[in-house]
Steps between C-alpha positions, in 0.01 A plus 500: 500500500774318316614140478806354328443202273799292386524504121614138482172384653232714333346538158529876454232504230245364749624653826273807495193279447599273789548800729166650392326172576666476841403857591145492362348519850671837559421838352797528264509853360834479317694210358620247529804630318825326429699797614870424499766240553656505845798314361547265207298223670183666634223723368297728727122504469313804631133547579311779673199413713225733614406468865185659639513739793359239739760236414849456640734541200769296675276193522386533137859537382607204713221281363583594141872441552428159653306406188779616270769325703291181493469535121876549479560182701255303286666613177844405631378161625326424170808586297720287724254209477489532120882497489515188715249322277705585191817366665319179599383439143 
């Protein structure tokens, strides 16, 4: 699976750790890797999950993507909130 994170809203040095923490309930067998830039504003993070034979891979992937998209939203919201606080000071 892959998710784009906007560079303006993330701390690249800590992004892999945040993704690892978010995916700790899954069986991550590779990654997360900061793989490439999709353009000059986003970086793509990849992770490979192992799914057992008795599990539906689509549900596992969906659940993991939901977590990463939620993390993405939280990082953007925090950065915007921090920017607003600086402007208000």
